[in-house]
Structure formats: C-alpha cells, structure tokens
C-alpha positions as CSV (number, residue, x, y, z in Angstrom):
1,M,101.9,104.8,38.4
2,T,103.4,101.4,38.2
3,K,105.9,102.5,35.5
4,L,107.4,105.1,37.8
5,T,108.4,102.5,40.2
6,F,110.6,100.9,37.6
7,R,109.2,97.5,38.7
8,F,107.9,96.7,35.4
9,R,110.4,97.0,32.4
10,S,108.5,95.0,29.7
11,R,104.9,93.4,29.2
12,A,106.3,90.1,30.0
13,D,106.7,91.4,33.7
14,F,103.0,91.4,34.1
15,A,100.7,88.5,34.7
16,P,99.1,87.3,31.3
17,D,95.6,88.4,32.6
18,Y,96.5,91.7,34.0
19,I,93.9,94.0,33.0
20,R,96.0,96.9,32.0
21,L,97.7,95.0,29.2
22,F,94.4,95.6,27.2
23,L,94.8,99.3,27.5
24,P,96.3,101.1,24.6
25,R,99.1,102.7,26.9
26,F,100.3,99.3,27.5
27,S,100.2,97.9,24.0
28,E,103.2,96.2,22.4
29,E,103.9,99.5,20.5
30,S,103.4,102.0,23.3
31,F,104.9,100.2,26.2
32,P,108.5,100.7,25.2
33,K,107.9,104.5,24.6
34,N,106.4,104.8,28.0
35,I,109.5,103.2,29.5
36,E,111.8,105.5,27.4
37,L,109.7,108.4,29.1
38,T,110.1,107.1,32.6
39,D,113.7,106.7,32.2
40,K,113.9,110.4,31.2
41,I,111.8,111.3,34.2
42,K,114.2,109.4,36.4
43,A,117.3,111.0,34.8
44,I,115.8,114.4,35.6
45,G,115.2,113.5,39.0
46,E,118.6,112.1,39.6
47,K,120.1,115.4,38.1
48,Y,118.1,117.5,40.6
49,G,118.2,115.2,43.6
50,A,114.5,114.5,43.1
51,S,112.3,111.5,43.1
52,T,110.3,110.5,40.0
53,S,107.2,111.3,41.9
54,Q,108.6,114.8,42.6
55,V,109.5,115.4,39.0
56,S,106.1,114.3,37.9
57,L,104.3,116.5,40.3
58,A,106.5,119.4,39.3
59,W,105.5,118.8,35.7
60,I,101.9,118.8,36.5
61,L,102.2,122.1,38.5
62,V,103.9,123.6,35.4
63,E,101.5,122.4,32.8
64,H,98.3,122.8,34.8
65,S,99.1,125.9,36.9
66,S,95.6,127.4,36.0
67,C,93.6,124.6,37.4
68,H,90.8,125.6,39.7
69,G,88.9,124.0,42.4
70,G,90.1,120.8,43.9
71,T,91.0,119.1,40.4
72,I,94.7,119.4,41.4
73,F,94.9,120.1,45.2
74,I,98.7,120.2,45.0
75,Q,98.8,123.4,43.3
76,A,99.0,125.2,46.7
77,Q,101.4,122.9,48.0
78,T,105.2,122.6,47.8
79,L,106.9,119.5,46.4
80,N,108.8,119.1,49.8
81,N,105.4,118.1,51.4
82,F,105.2,115.2,49.0
83,S,108.6,113.5,49.3
C-alpha cells in the first residue's frame, strides 16, 4: 500500500535495508511499472473525485464480485464507508 500514498517514487526513497526491496515487485525492473500503474489509479481518482484507495477498492469489487465468505468483507459495503 505504500505505493498508493505517493510517498515513495523510486527505490532510492527506501532505506537500503528495507525488506520489501528484496521482493520482485520492488525490483529495479518492476518498480517503475508499479509507479506508472499507481499514477494511472491516481488519475482515475482525480477524474471521478475519488481517492486512490476508493479506486482500488472499486477495482477489487468489480474483479472479485464472486468472492465468498469473509475473504473480501467490503463486498457488501459501499465505497462511501471507506473514504
């Protein structure tokens, strides 16, 4: 979730021993792609007056609307409850 806060824009923004830097998602190759995706999420939010968190939750609801049980508890909620 740290990427959605726009606090970290490059790998250099993290401490050298930050544990996530060892994960594939934070690799030199993947990190810029994730930043690009985050920027797109932000643009969608700005277009519709929503936060990046609201856009992300909306995507989860659309993509996983058939989830059962407590896996995604927000399924029965509205996005207004999560602003």
